[in-house]
PDB file of N, CA, C and O in Angstrom:
ATOM      1  N   MET A   1     107.612  33.086 -68.466  1.00  0.00           N
ATOM      2  CA  MET A   1     108.904  33.452 -67.017  1.00  0.00           C
ATOM      3  C   MET A   1     109.321  32.669 -65.923  1.00  0.00           C
ATOM      4  O   MET A   1     108.655  31.634 -65.870  1.00  0.00           O
ATOM      5  N   THR A   2     110.258  32.767 -64.928  1.00  0.00           N
ATOM      6  CA  THR A   2     110.604  31.566 -63.657  1.00  0.00           C
ATOM      7  C   THR A   2     110.866  32.693 -62.835  1.00  0.00           C
ATOM      8  O   THR A   2     110.860  33.915 -62.989  1.00  0.00           O
ATOM      9  N   HIS A   3     111.116  31.838 -61.847  1.00  0.00           N
ATOM     10  CA  HIS A   3     110.914  32.812 -60.328  1.00  0.00           C
ATOM     11  C   HIS A   3     111.897  31.966 -59.339  1.00  0.00           C
ATOM     12  O   HIS A   3     111.406  30.865 -59.089  1.00  0.00           O
ATOM     13  N   LYS A   4     113.333  32.224 -58.625  1.00  0.00           N
ATOM     14  CA  LYS A   4     113.554  31.704 -57.466  1.00  0.00           C
ATOM     15  C   LYS A   4     112.727  31.457 -56.795  1.00  0.00           C
ATOM     16  O   LYS A   4     111.718  32.158 -56.715  1.00  0.00           O
ATOM     17  N   VAL A   5     112.930  30.310 -56.071  1.00  0.00           N
ATOM     18  CA  VAL A   5     112.143  29.901 -54.478  1.00  0.00           C
ATOM     19  C   VAL A   5     113.071  29.604 -53.447  1.00  0.00           C
ATOM     20  O   VAL A   5     114.081  28.924 -53.631  1.00  0.00           O
ATOM     21  N   THR A   6     112.703  30.160 -52.249  1.00  0.00           N
ATOM     22  CA  THR A   6     113.017  29.519 -51.145  1.00  0.00           C
ATOM     23  C   THR A   6     112.522  28.909 -50.284  1.00  0.00           C
ATOM     24  O   THR A   6     111.493  29.493 -49.943  1.00  0.00           O
ATOM     25  N   VAL A   7     112.735  27.749 -49.542  1.00  0.00           N
ATOM     26  CA  VAL A   7     112.171  27.295 -48.939  1.00  0.00           C
ATOM     27  C   VAL A   7     112.811  27.149 -47.174  1.00  0.00           C
ATOM     28  O   VAL A   7     113.989  26.797 -47.095  1.00  0.00           O
ATOM     29  N   ASN A   8     112.229  27.350 -46.141  1.00  0.00           N
ATOM     30  CA  ASN A   8     112.974  27.337 -44.932  1.00  0.00           C
ATOM     31  C   ASN A   8     114.514  27.568 -44.864  1.00  0.00           C
ATOM     32  O   ASN A   8     115.414  26.916 -44.335  1.00  0.00           O
ATOM     33  N   GLY A   9     114.502  29.020 -45.769  1.00  0.00           N
ATOM     34  CA  GLY A   9     116.142  29.687 -45.820  1.00  0.00           C
ATOM     35  C   GLY A   9     116.808  29.175 -46.786  1.00  0.00           C
ATOM     36  O   GLY A   9     117.820  29.850 -46.971  1.00  0.00           O
ATOM     37  N   LYS A  10     116.705  27.977 -47.763  1.00  0.00           N
ATOM     38  CA  LYS A  10     117.380  27.114 -48.942  1.00  0.00           C
ATOM     39  C   LYS A  10     116.503  27.234 -50.320  1.00  0.00           C
ATOM     40  O   LYS A  10     115.469  26.859 -50.872  1.00  0.00           O
ATOM     41  N   LEU A  11     117.736  28.069 -50.475  1.00  0.00           N
ATOM     42  CA  LEU A  11     117.234  28.262 -52.268  1.00  0.00           C
ATOM     43  C   LEU A  11     117.209  26.703 -52.908  1.00  0.00           C
ATOM     44  O   LEU A  11     117.939  25.801 -52.496  1.00  0.00           O
ATOM     45  N   VAL A  12     116.257  26.567 -53.961  1.00  0.00           N
ATOM     46  CA  VAL A  12     116.005  25.717 -54.425  1.00  0.00           C
ATOM     47  C   VAL A  12     116.276  25.516 -55.880  1.00  0.00           C
ATOM     48  O   VAL A  12     115.381  25.997 -56.576  1.00  0.00           O
ATOM     49  N   GLU A  13     117.129  25.016 -56.468  1.00  0.00           N
ATOM     50  CA  GLU A  13     118.509  24.965 -57.423  1.00  0.00           C
ATOM     51  C   GLU A  13     117.764  25.020 -58.260  1.00  0.00           C
ATOM     52  O   GLU A  13     118.423  25.069 -59.299  1.00  0.00           O
ATOM     53  N   GLN A  14     116.890  25.041 -58.443  1.00  0.00           N
ATOM     54  CA  GLN A  14     115.925  25.587 -60.322  1.00  0.00           C
ATOM     55  C   GLN A  14     114.544  25.823 -59.672  1.00  0.00           C
ATOM     56  O   GLN A  14     113.773  25.285 -58.878  1.00  0.00           O
ATOM     57  N   ASP A  15     114.700  27.339 -60.735  1.00  0.00           N
ATOM     58  CA  ASP A  15     113.975  28.381 -60.746  1.00  0.00           C
ATOM     59  C   ASP A  15     112.578  27.612 -61.246  1.00  0.00           C
ATOM     60  O   ASP A  15     112.568  26.673 -62.041  1.00  0.00           O
ATOM     61  N   PHE A  16     111.033  28.387 -60.421  1.00  0.00           N
ATOM     62  CA  PHE A  16     110.099  27.868 -60.696  1.00  0.00           C
ATOM     63  C   PHE A  16     109.305  27.923 -62.362  1.00  0.00           C
ATOM     64  O   PHE A  16     108.929  29.095 -62.377  1.00  0.00           O
ATOM     65  N   ASP A  17     109.079  27.609 -63.058  1.00  0.00           N
ATOM     66  CA  ASP A  17     108.901  27.848 -64.681  1.00  0.00           C
ATOM     67  C   ASP A  17     107.301  27.533 -64.646  1.00  0.00           C
ATOM     68  O   ASP A  17     107.008  26.381 -64.324  1.00  0.00           O
ATOM     69  N   LYS A  18     106.333  28.349 -64.914  1.00  0.00           N
ATOM     70  CA  LYS A  18     104.520  28.358 -64.780  1.00  0.00           C
ATOM     71  C   LYS A  18     104.365  27.499 -66.166  1.00  0.00           C
ATOM     72  O   LYS A  18     103.207  27.162 -66.415  1.00  0.00           O
ATOM     73  N   LEU A  19     105.376  27.098 -67.108  1.00  0.00           N
ATOM     74  CA  LEU A  19     104.816  26.505 -68.399  1.00  0.00           C
ATOM     75  C   LEU A  19     105.254  25.130 -67.946  1.00  0.00           C
ATOM     76  O   LEU A  19     104.934  24.254 -68.749  1.00  0.00           O
ATOM     77  N   ILE A  20     105.851  24.740 -66.953  1.00  0.00           N
ATOM     78  CA  ILE A  20     106.333  23.129 -67.005  1.00  0.00           C
ATOM     79  C   ILE A  20     105.545  22.875 -65.341  1.00  0.00           C
ATOM     80  O   ILE A  20     105.198  21.771 -64.923  1.00  0.00           O
ATOM     81  N   PHE A  21     105.415  23.994 -64.698  1.00  0.00           N
ATOM     82  CA  PHE A  21     104.646  23.499 -63.429  1.00  0.00           C
ATOM     83  C   PHE A  21     103.171  24.362 -63.153  1.00  0.00           C
ATOM     84  O   PHE A  21     103.080  25.589 -63.163  1.00  0.00           O
ATOM     85  N   ARG A  22     101.993  23.348 -62.894  1.00  0.00           N
ATOM     86  CA  ARG A  22     100.280  23.504 -62.773  1.00  0.00           C
ATOM     87  C   ARG A  22     100.455  24.923 -61.585  1.00  0.00           C
ATOM     88  O   ARG A  22     100.165  26.119 -61.567  1.00  0.00           O
ATOM     89  N   THR A  23     100.999  24.086 -60.834  1.00  0.00           N
ATOM     90  CA  THR A  23     100.925  24.775 -58.814  1.00  0.00           C
ATOM     91  C   THR A  23     102.311  24.802 -58.206  1.00  0.00           C
ATOM     92  O   THR A  23     103.037  23.864 -58.535  1.00  0.00           O
ATOM     93  N   ALA A  24     102.925  25.914 -57.190  1.00  0.00           N
ATOM     94  CA  ALA A  24     103.577  25.409 -56.648  1.00  0.00           C
ATOM     95  C   ALA A  24     103.640  23.868 -55.740  1.00  0.00           C
ATOM     96  O   ALA A  24     104.688  23.240 -55.588  1.00  0.00           O
ATOM     97  N   LEU A  25     102.713  23.567 -55.364  1.00  0.00           N
ATOM     98  CA  LEU A  25     103.103  22.590 -55.090  1.00  0.00           C
ATOM     99  C   LEU A  25     102.795  20.914 -55.917  1.00  0.00           C
ATOM    100  O   LEU A  25     102.461  19.874 -55.350  1.00  0.00           O
ATOM    101  N   GLU A  26     103.068  21.152 -57.523  1.00  0.00           N
ATOM    102  CA  GLU A  26     103.345  20.116 -57.820  1.00  0.00           C
ATOM    103  C   GLU A  26     105.143  20.382 -58.000  1.00  0.00           C
ATOM    104  O   GLU A  26     105.918  19.446 -57.799  1.00  0.00           O
ATOM    105  N   TYR A  27     105.611  21.693 -58.376  1.00  0.00           N
ATOM    106  CA  TYR A  27     106.910  21.878 -58.470  1.00  0.00           C
ATOM    107  C   TYR A  27     107.558  21.684 -57.092  1.00  0.00           C
ATOM    108  O   TYR A  27     108.732  21.333 -57.212  1.00  0.00           O
ATOM    109  N   PHE A  28     107.138  21.810 -55.779  1.00  0.00           N
ATOM    110  CA  PHE A  28     107.908  20.919 -54.423  1.00  0.00           C
ATOM    111  C   PHE A  28     107.774  19.526 -54.680  1.00  0.00           C
ATOM    112  O   PHE A  28     108.738  18.776 -54.527  1.00  0.00           O
ATOM    113  N   GLU A  29     106.758  19.150 -55.024  1.00  0.00           N
ATOM    114  CA  GLU A  29     106.712  17.564 -55.133  1.00  0.00           C
ATOM    115  C   GLU A  29     107.733  16.931 -56.045  1.00  0.00           C
ATOM    116  O   GLU A  29     108.213  15.830 -55.776  1.00  0.00           O
ATOM    117  N   TYR A  30     108.102  17.679 -57.223  1.00  0.00           N
ATOM    118  CA  TYR A  30     109.172  17.483 -58.453  1.00  0.00           C
ATOM    119  C   TYR A  30     110.589  17.493 -57.747  1.00  0.00           C
ATOM    120  O   TYR A  30     111.521  16.783 -58.127  1.00  0.00           O
ATOM    121  N   TYR A  31     110.664  18.497 -56.527  1.00  0.00           N
ATOM    122  CA  TYR A  31     112.095  18.646 -56.169  1.00  0.00           C
ATOM    123  C   TYR A  31     112.125  17.903 -55.197  1.00  0.00           C
ATOM    124  O   TYR A  31     113.171  17.647 -54.601  1.00  0.00           O
ATOM    125  N   ASP A  32     111.023  17.453 -54.890  1.00  0.00           N
ATOM    126  CA  ASP A  32     111.280  16.665 -53.416  1.00  0.00           C
ATOM    127  C   ASP A  32     111.196  17.258 -51.782  1.00  0.00           C
ATOM    128  O   ASP A  32     111.436  16.762 -50.681  1.00  0.00           O
ATOM    129  N   ILE A  33     110.778  18.430 -52.208  1.00  0.00           N
ATOM    130  CA  ILE A  33     110.484  19.387 -50.983  1.00  0.00           C
ATOM    131  C   ILE A  33     109.048  18.526 -50.181  1.00  0.00           C
ATOM    132  O   ILE A  33     108.125  17.938 -50.746  1.00  0.00           O
ATOM    133  N   GLU A  34     109.207  18.656 -49.193  1.00  0.00           N
ATOM    134  CA  GLU A  34     107.900  17.421 -48.690  1.00  0.00           C
ATOM    135  C   GLU A  34     107.006  19.195 -47.955  1.00  0.00           C
ATOM    136  O   GLU A  34     107.403  20.212 -47.386  1.00  0.00           O
ATOM    137  N   ILE A  35     105.995  18.770 -48.330  1.00  0.00           N
ATOM    138  CA  ILE A  35     104.666  19.786 -47.682  1.00  0.00           C
ATOM    139  C   ILE A  35     103.607  18.790 -47.765  1.00  0.00           C
ATOM    140  O   ILE A  35     103.234  17.995 -48.628  1.00  0.00           O
ATOM    141  N   HIS A  36     103.227  19.107 -46.524  1.00  0.00           N
ATOM    142  CA  HIS A  36     101.798  18.095 -46.561  1.00  0.00           C
ATOM    143  C   HIS A  36     100.820  18.044 -47.141  1.00  0.00           C
ATOM    144  O   HIS A  36     100.760  19.253 -47.365  1.00  0.00           O
ATOM    145  N   TYR A  37      99.721  17.556 -47.725  1.00  0.00           N
ATOM    146  CA  TYR A  37      98.393  17.775 -48.434  1.00  0.00           C
ATOM    147  C   TYR A  37      97.670  17.032 -48.651  1.00  0.00           C
ATOM    148  O   TYR A  37      97.804  15.893 -48.204  1.00  0.00           O
ATOM    149  N   HIS A  38      96.493  17.430 -49.518  1.00  0.00           N
ATOM    150  CA  HIS A  38      95.314  16.218 -49.393  1.00  0.00           C
ATOM    151  C   HIS A  38      94.453  16.327 -50.755  1.00  0.00           C
ATOM    152  O   HIS A  38      94.489  15.664 -51.792  1.00  0.00           O
ATOM    153  N   CYS A  39      93.692  17.389 -50.359  1.00  0.00           N
ATOM    154  CA  CYS A  39      92.518  17.470 -51.873  1.00  0.00           C
ATOM    155  C   CYS A  39      93.418  18.232 -52.578  1.00  0.00           C
ATOM    156  O   CYS A  39      93.372  17.476 -53.549  1.00  0.00           O
ATOM    157  N   ARG A  40      94.476  19.380 -53.054  1.00  0.00           N
ATOM    158  CA  ARG A  40      95.524  19.824 -54.481  1.00  0.00           C
ATOM    159  C   ARG A  40      94.234  20.381 -54.763  1.00  0.00           C
ATOM    160  O   ARG A  40      93.966  20.206 -55.951  1.00  0.00           O
ATOM    161  N   ASP A  41      93.055  21.165 -53.949  1.00  0.00           N
ATOM    162  CA  ASP A  41      92.191  22.153 -54.768  1.00  0.00           C
ATOM    163  C   ASP A  41      92.167  23.624 -53.674  1.00  0.00           C
ATOM    164  O   ASP A  41      91.430  24.573 -53.939  1.00  0.00           O
ATOM    165  N   GLY A  42      92.780  23.618 -52.853  1.00  0.00           N
ATOM    166  CA  GLY A  42      92.176  24.841 -51.685  1.00  0.00           C
ATOM    167  C   GLY A  42      91.410  24.445 -51.066  1.00  0.00           C
ATOM    168  O   GLY A  42      91.482  25.179 -50.080  1.00  0.00           O
ATOM    169  N   PHE A  43      90.259  23.408 -50.794  1.00  0.00           N
ATOM    170  CA  PHE A  43      89.406  23.185 -49.954  1.00  0.00           C
ATOM    171  C   PHE A  43      89.671  22.732 -48.475  1.00  0.00           C
ATOM    172  O   PHE A  43      88.922  23.065 -47.556  1.00  0.00           O
ATOM    173  N   CYS A  44      91.104  21.728 -48.258  1.00  0.00           N
ATOM    174  CA  CYS A  44      91.313  21.534 -47.336  1.00  0.00           C
ATOM    175  C   CYS A  44      92.304  22.590 -46.039  1.00  0.00           C
ATOM    176  O   CYS A  44      92.091  22.705 -44.832  1.00  0.00           O
ATOM    177  N   GLY A  45      93.258  23.146 -46.802  1.00  0.00           N
ATOM    178  CA  GLY A  45      94.241  23.909 -46.152  1.00  0.00           C
ATOM    179  C   GLY A  45      95.119  23.121 -45.522  1.00  0.00           C
ATOM    180  O   GLY A  45      95.683  23.645 -44.561  1.00  0.00           O
ATOM    181  N   ALA A  46      95.531  21.504 -45.901  1.00  0.00           N
ATOM    182  CA  ALA A  46      96.358  21.008 -45.368  1.00  0.00           C
ATOM    183  C   ALA A  46      97.773  21.474 -45.726  1.00  0.00           C
ATOM    184  O   ALA A  46      98.673  21.182 -44.939  1.00  0.00           O
ATOM    185  N   CYS A  47      98.033  22.100 -46.724  1.00  0.00           N
ATOM    186  CA  CYS A  47      99.677  22.437 -47.403  1.00  0.00           C
ATOM    187  C   CYS A  47      99.776  23.540 -47.107  1.00  0.00           C
ATOM    188  O   CYS A  47     100.815  24.096 -47.462  1.00  0.00           O
ATOM    189  N   ARG A  48      98.584  24.478 -46.204  1.00  0.00           N
ATOM    190  CA  ARG A  48      99.151  25.610 -45.813  1.00  0.00           C
ATOM    191  C   ARG A  48     100.949  26.231 -45.631  1.00  0.00           C
ATOM    192  O   ARG A  48     101.692  25.298 -45.323  1.00  0.00           O
ATOM    193  N   VAL A  49     101.496  27.247 -45.738  1.00  0.00           N
ATOM    194  CA  VAL A  49     102.988  27.459 -45.289  1.00  0.00           C
ATOM    195  C   VAL A  49     102.510  28.688 -45.130  1.00  0.00           C
ATOM    196  O   VAL A  49     101.412  29.049 -45.554  1.00  0.00           O
ATOM    197  N   THR A  50     103.510  29.579 -44.352  1.00  0.00           N
ATOM    198  CA  THR A  50     104.427  30.747 -44.810  1.00  0.00           C
ATOM    199  C   THR A  50     104.904  31.090 -45.945  1.00  0.00           C
ATOM    200  O   THR A  50     105.600  30.401 -46.691  1.00  0.00           O
ATOM    201  N   LEU A  51     104.327  32.788 -46.187  1.00  0.00           N
ATOM    202  CA  LEU A  51     104.931  33.379 -47.539  1.00  0.00           C
ATOM    203  C   LEU A  51     105.730  34.597 -46.600  1.00  0.00           C
ATOM    204  O   LEU A  51     105.063  35.303 -45.843  1.00  0.00           O
ATOM    205  N   ASP A  52     106.712  34.710 -46.686  1.00  0.00           N
ATOM    206  CA  ASP A  52     107.831  35.228 -46.175  1.00  0.00           C
ATOM    207  C   ASP A  52     108.133  36.538 -46.802  1.00  0.00           C
ATOM    208  O   ASP A  52     108.053  37.713 -46.445  1.00  0.00           O
ATOM    209  N   LYS A  53     108.547  35.842 -47.972  1.00  0.00           N
ATOM    210  CA  LYS A  53     108.528  37.391 -49.205  1.00  0.00           C
ATOM    211  C   LYS A  53     108.073  36.884 -50.598  1.00  0.00           C
ATOM    212  O   LYS A  53     107.995  35.687 -50.877  1.00  0.00           O
ATOM    213  N   GLY A  54     107.761  37.957 -51.498  1.00  0.00           N
ATOM    214  CA  GLY A  54     107.489  37.878 -52.344  1.00  0.00           C
ATOM    215  C   GLY A  54     105.622  37.926 -52.456  1.00  0.00           C
ATOM    216  O   GLY A  54     104.897  38.369 -51.566  1.00  0.00           O
ATOM    217  N   GLN A  55     105.168  37.370 -53.729  1.00  0.00           N
ATOM    218  CA  GLN A  55     103.581  37.628 -54.380  1.00  0.00           C
ATOM    219  C   GLN A  55     103.740  36.037 -55.235  1.00  0.00           C
ATOM    220  O   GLN A  55     104.674  35.525 -55.851  1.00  0.00           O
ATOM    221  N   ILE A  56     102.016  35.484 -54.848  1.00  0.00           N
ATOM    222  CA  ILE A  56     101.876  34.779 -55.609  1.00  0.00           C
ATOM    223  C   ILE A  56     100.287  34.997 -56.484  1.00  0.00           C
ATOM    224  O   ILE A  56      99.477  35.915 -56.355  1.00  0.00           O
ATOM    225  N   GLU A  57     100.242  34.014 -57.214  1.00  0.00           N
ATOM    226  CA  GLU A  57      98.620  34.869 -58.100  1.00  0.00           C
ATOM    227  C   GLU A  57      97.707  32.901 -57.655  1.00  0.00           C
ATOM    228  O   GLU A  57      98.115  31.768 -57.913  1.00  0.00           O
ATOM    229  N   TYR A  58      96.767  33.258 -57.126  1.00  0.00           N
ATOM    230  CA  TYR A  58      95.610  31.576 -56.892  1.00  0.00           C
ATOM    231  C   TYR A  58      95.173  31.676 -58.595  1.00  0.00           C
ATOM    232  O   TYR A  58      94.571  32.643 -59.063  1.00  0.00           O
ATOM    233  N   ILE A  59      95.545  30.654 -59.275  1.00  0.00           N
ATOM    234  CA  ILE A  59      95.284  30.471 -60.462  1.00  0.00           C
ATOM    235  C   ILE A  59      93.792  30.039 -60.891  1.00  0.00           C
ATOM    236  O   ILE A  59      93.508  29.991 -62.088  1.00  0.00           O
ATOM    237  N   ASN A  60      92.416  29.585 -59.455  1.00  0.00           N
ATOM    238  CA  ASN A  60      91.367  29.887 -59.829  1.00  0.00           C
ATOM    239  C   ASN A  60      90.712  30.797 -59.082  1.00  0.00           C
ATOM    240  O   ASN A  60      89.488  30.726 -59.198  1.00  0.00           O
ATOM    241  N   GLY A  61      91.008  31.403 -58.552  1.00  0.00           N
ATOM    242  CA  GLY A  61      90.603  32.766 -57.055  1.00  0.00           C
ATOM    243  C   GLY A  61      90.856  32.129 -56.250  1.00  0.00           C
ATOM    244  O   GLY A  61      91.276  30.972 -56.286  1.00  0.00           O
ATOM    245  N   GLU A  62      90.539  33.093 -54.989  1.00  0.00           N
ATOM    246  CA  GLU A  62      90.770  32.612 -53.717  1.00  0.00           C
ATOM    247  C   GLU A  62      90.448  31.118 -53.564  1.00  0.00           C
ATOM    248  O   GLU A  62      89.596  30.582 -54.273  1.00  0.00           O
ATOM    249  N   PRO A  63      91.157  30.440 -52.605  1.00  0.00           N
ATOM    250  CA  PRO A  63      90.928  29.156 -52.116  1.00  0.00           C
ATOM    251  C   PRO A  63      89.895  29.221 -51.526  1.00  0.00           C
ATOM    252  O   PRO A  63      89.428  30.359 -51.487  1.00  0.00           O
ATOM    253  N   LEU A  64      89.093  28.144 -50.834  1.00  0.00           N
ATOM    254  CA  LEU A  64      87.730  28.212 -49.984  1.00  0.00           C
ATOM    255  C   LEU A  64      88.283  28.018 -48.089  1.00  0.00           C
ATOM    256  O   LEU A  64      87.722  28.316 -47.034  1.00  0.00           O
ATOM    257  N   ALA A  65      90.023  27.190 -48.517  1.00  0.00           N
ATOM    258  CA  ALA A  65      90.417  26.416 -46.720  1.00  0.00           C
ATOM    259  C   ALA A  65      90.302  28.044 -46.485  1.00  0.00           C
ATOM    260  O   ALA A  65      90.197  29.004 -47.248  1.00  0.00           O
ATOM    261  N   TYR A  66      90.374  27.882 -45.053  1.00  0.00           N
ATOM    262  CA  TYR A  66      90.956  29.367 -44.504  1.00  0.00           C
ATOM    263  C   TYR A  66      92.230  29.500 -44.122  1.00  0.00           C
ATOM    264  O   TYR A  66      92.765  28.804 -43.259  1.00  0.00           O
ATOM    265  N   ILE A  67      92.885  30.606 -44.895  1.00  0.00           N
ATOM    266  CA  ILE A  67      94.283  30.783 -43.977  1.00  0.00           C
ATOM    267  C   ILE A  67      94.481  32.545 -43.851  1.00  0.00           C
ATOM    268  O   ILE A  67      94.087  33.439 -44.601  1.00  0.00           O
ATOM    269  N   ARG A  68      95.211  32.591 -42.650  1.00  0.00           N
ATOM    270  CA  ARG A  68      95.618  33.486 -42.085  1.00  0.00           C
ATOM    271  C   ARG A  68      96.335  34.555 -42.718  1.00  0.00           C
ATOM    272  O   ARG A  68      97.002  33.912 -43.529  1.00  0.00           O
ATOM    273  N   GLU A  69      96.722  36.069 -42.933  1.00  0.00           N
ATOM    274  CA  GLU A  69      97.475  36.435 -43.437  1.00  0.00           C
ATOM    275  C   GLU A  69      98.837  36.264 -43.765  1.00  0.00           C
ATOM    276  O   GLU A  69      99.540  36.807 -42.912  1.00  0.00           O
ATOM    277  N   GLY A  70      99.736  35.517 -45.009  1.00  0.00           N
ATOM    278  CA  GLY A  70     100.697  35.767 -44.333  1.00  0.00           C
ATOM    279  C   GLY A  70     101.002  34.291 -45.540  1.00  0.00           C
ATOM    280  O   GLY A  70     101.999  34.132 -46.244  1.00  0.00           O
ATOM    281  N   GLU A  71      99.756  33.369 -45.437  1.00  0.00           N
ATOM    282  CA  GLU A  71      99.902  32.044 -45.572  1.00  0.00           C
ATOM    283  C   GLU A  71      99.868  31.971 -47.024  1.00  0.00           C
ATOM    284  O   GLU A  71     100.171  33.000 -47.628  1.00  0.00           O
ATOM    285  N   ILE A  72      99.579  31.028 -47.632  1.00  0.00           N
ATOM    286  CA  ILE A  72      99.713  30.727 -48.657  1.00  0.00           C
ATOM    287  C   ILE A  72      99.152  28.809 -48.595  1.00  0.00           C
ATOM    288  O   ILE A  72      99.228  27.945 -47.722  1.00  0.00           O
ATOM    289  N   LEU A  73      98.604  28.840 -50.029  1.00  0.00           N
ATOM    290  CA  LEU A  73      97.846  27.575 -50.062  1.00  0.00           C
ATOM    291  C   LEU A  73      99.276  26.822 -51.597  1.00  0.00           C
ATOM    292  O   LEU A  73      99.333  27.277 -52.739  1.00  0.00           O
ATOM    293  N   PRO A  74      99.798  26.152 -51.275  1.00  0.00           N
ATOM    294  CA  PRO A  74     100.710  25.607 -52.657  1.00  0.00           C
ATOM    295  C   PRO A  74      99.788  24.973 -53.891  1.00  0.00           C
ATOM    296  O   PRO A  74      99.865  25.279 -55.081  1.00  0.00           O
ATOM    297  N   CYS A  75      98.992  24.109 -53.340  1.00  0.00           N
ATOM    298  CA  CYS A  75      97.951  23.155 -53.806  1.00  0.00           C
ATOM    299  C   CYS A  75      97.402  23.993 -55.257  1.00  0.00           C
ATOM    300  O   CYS A  75      97.272  23.382 -56.318  1.00  0.00           O
ATOM    301  N   CYS A  76      97.121  25.404 -55.129  1.00  0.00           N
ATOM    302  CA  CYS A  76      96.707  26.253 -56.390  1.00  0.00           C
ATOM    303  C   CYS A  76      96.714  27.302 -56.512  1.00  0.00           C
ATOM    304  O   CYS A  76      95.769  28.001 -56.877  1.00  0.00           O
ATOM    305  N   CYS A  77      98.302  27.795 -56.098  1.00  0.00           N
ATOM    306  CA  CYS A  77      98.788  28.946 -56.485  1.00  0.00           C
ATOM    307  C   CYS A  77     100.179  28.767 -56.797  1.00  0.00           C
ATOM    308  O   CYS A  77     100.877  27.862 -56.341  1.00  0.00           O
ATOM    309  N   ILE A  78     100.640  29.873 -57.773  1.00  0.00           N
ATOM    310  CA  ILE A  78     101.555  29.927 -58.556  1.00  0.00           C
ATOM    311  C   ILE A  78     102.609  31.082 -57.922  1.00  0.00           C
ATOM    312  O   ILE A  78     102.075  31.537 -56.910  1.00  0.00           O
ATOM    313  N   PRO A  79     103.846  31.681 -58.149  1.00  0.00           N
ATOM    314  CA  PRO A  79     104.789  32.335 -58.130  1.00  0.00           C
ATOM    315  C   PRO A  79     104.416  33.671 -58.659  1.00  0.00           C
ATOM    316  O   PRO A  79     104.176  33.368 -59.828  1.00  0.00           O
ATOM    317  N   LYS A  80     104.208  34.955 -58.572  1.00  0.00           N
ATOM    318  CA  LYS A  80     104.542  36.147 -59.482  1.00  0.00           C
ATOM    319  C   LYS A  80     105.255  36.852 -59.210  1.00  0.00           C
ATOM    320  O   LYS A  80     105.156  38.017 -59.593  1.00  0.00           O
ATOM    321  N   THR A  81     106.397  36.369 -58.334  1.00  0.00           N
ATOM    322  CA  THR A  81     107.268  36.563 -58.098  1.00  0.00           C
ATOM    323  C   THR A  81     108.034  35.676 -57.721  1.00  0.00           C
ATOM    324  O   THR A  81     107.596  34.533 -57.592  1.00  0.00           O
ATOM    325  N   ASP A  82     110.114  36.136 -57.295  1.00  0.00           N
ATOM    326  CA  ASP A  82     110.759  34.967 -56.489  1.00  0.00           C
ATOM    327  C   ASP A  82     109.820  35.036 -55.313  1.00  0.00           C
ATOM    328  O   ASP A  82     109.160  36.057 -55.121  1.00  0.00           O
ATOM    329  N   ILE A  83     109.732  33.964 -54.499  1.00  0.00           N
ATOM    330  CA  ILE A  83     109.142  34.093 -53.328  1.00  0.00           C
ATOM    331  C   ILE A  83     110.238  33.228 -52.043  1.00  0.00           C
ATOM    332  O   ILE A  83     111.028  32.358 -52.409  1.00  0.00           O
ATOM    333  N   GLU A  84     110.124  33.590 -50.749  1.00  0.00           N
ATOM    334  CA  GLU A  84     110.348  32.452 -49.778  1.00  0.00           C
ATOM    335  C   GLU A  84     109.602  32.175 -49.011  1.00  0.00           C
ATOM    336  O   GLU A  84     108.920  33.156 -48.714  1.00  0.00           O
ATOM    337  N   ILE A  85     109.253  31.020 -48.315  1.00  0.00           N
ATOM    338  CA  ILE A  85     108.188  30.241 -47.371  1.00  0.00           C
ATOM    339  C   ILE A  85     109.057  29.757 -46.064  1.00  0.00           C
ATOM    340  O   ILE A  85     110.054  29.804 -45.343  1.00  0.00           O
ATOM    341  N   THR A  86     108.423  29.507 -46.240  1.00  0.00           N
ATOM    342  CA  THR A  86     108.582  29.070 -44.420  1.00  0.00           C
ATOM    343  C   THR A  86     107.403  27.587 -44.067  1.00  0.00           C
ATOM    344  O   THR A  86     106.227  27.754 -43.744  1.00  0.00           O
ATOM    345  N   THR A  87     107.921  26.513 -44.193  1.00  0.00           N
ATOM    346  CA  THR A  87     107.094  25.039 -44.053  1.00  0.00           C
ATOM    347  C   THR A  87     106.672  24.882 -42.948  1.00  0.00           C
ATOM    348  O   THR A  87     106.044  23.862 -42.666  1.00  0.00           O
TER     349      THR A  87
END
């Protein structure tokens, strides 16, 4: 199943496909969308972005890094629905 992804108000040309990408961060990297990151595992919180619309799921349970309500860590999640984020 694929999901549409909008980043900073701009729809990404290709949908997210969980059969191709293990995480949202991998998807962003592949399509040259700049997201700061460090650990790639949900420990540091460097990749924190705001989820404006939609739902995600964390692939290995809730991350250890602190995130506020409405924030997600792309390094360890995938979209469950179409999503809109702000970096």
